[in-house]
NUTILUM-585304 format. One record per residue (C-alpha): residue in one letter; x, y, z. Coordinates in steps of 0.25 Angstrom, whole numbers, plus 5000, padded with zeros to 4 digits. Layout:
NUTILUM-585304
aXYZ...
***
This chain:
NUTILUM-585304
m555253135399n554953055385p554553145372f553053075374e552953135388k553453285383l552453275372m551353255382l551853365391q551853455379a550553405374q549953445388g550553585387r551653555398d553053605398v554053475395d555253545401l554553585413e553953445416e555453385414r555953485424l554953455434k555253315433r556553325435e556453415447q555653305455a554553415458t553353365465n552153355458v551453485464e552753565461r552753515446l551253555445f551453685452r552553715442i551853675430v550553755434y551053875440g552453885435r553253895448d553553815460l552753795472n553053905484a553353865497f551953895502e551353805491r552353695493r551853695508k550453695504v550653565495e551453495506s550453535517l549353485508a550053345506s550453325520a548853355524l548553255514n549553155518t550153145504t551353195496v551353325488d551353255475d549953205478d548953245467y547853295478v548853385485i549253445472h547753455468l547453525482f548653615481l548353665467s546853675471s547353765482l548053855474q546953865464g545953905476q546954015480a546954075465v545554075464i545454145478h546554245473v545654265460l544454285468n545154385477k545454455465i544054455459n543554515472e544554625472t544254655457h542754655460k542954745473a543754845463i542754845453v541554865462e542354985469s542755055455g541255035450e540755105462s541855215460l541455235445r539955235449k540255345459i541155415448a540055405438a539055455447e539855575451k540155605436v538755585430g538055635441i537055525441s536555475455p536055335457w534555385459m534755425443s535255315439w534055235446a533055325440s533755305425v533455155428v532055175433m531755265420i532355155411a531555045418a530355135417s530455165402l530755015399l529354975406g528755075398s529255025384i528854895389w527454945392i527355015379a527854895371g526854815378t525654915375i525954925361n526054765359r524754755367l524054855357s524654805345h524154675349q522654725352l522754795338d523154675331m522054595339s520854695335s521354705321a521354555320s519954545326s519454655316m519954575305v519254445308h517954505313p517654625303q516854735309a515454745304g515254855293s516554825286s516654815271g516754675273n518054675265s518654535262d520054585261v520454585274r521954585276w522654515288r523954565293
***
């Protein structure tokens, strides 16, 4: 391997010594790629899987499509494994949440009916506050309109004061 190739491999973040050792061993592309990506050799099961993919496609194990299919199947297995772990964790969290709810209900002595009654009381107080704010806004608007109309049309019998102050 010439110095330029070594420099280019280093620029890509690859290990030059590993690349040289892999070239000397005459490993197949899938074996080299697997060692670079996973840091280990192919298992017997994985080797049989690559060979069966190659024979099913009537090609060699060094074919890029075979390597792609093999790595895709490994990724699929990893995704399924992660999904199973997520499901197990979710179930554990749900179970612990249920047990915590039961413990809290026993400790505090609050029944679910009391919780719902509290929620209804909060909702009723919120609706009451909204109604009160709306009433105050409506009365304020009516007061402003009546005071504005009295300033525009002074009532008869007033002193006719020309010093009318607008708000």
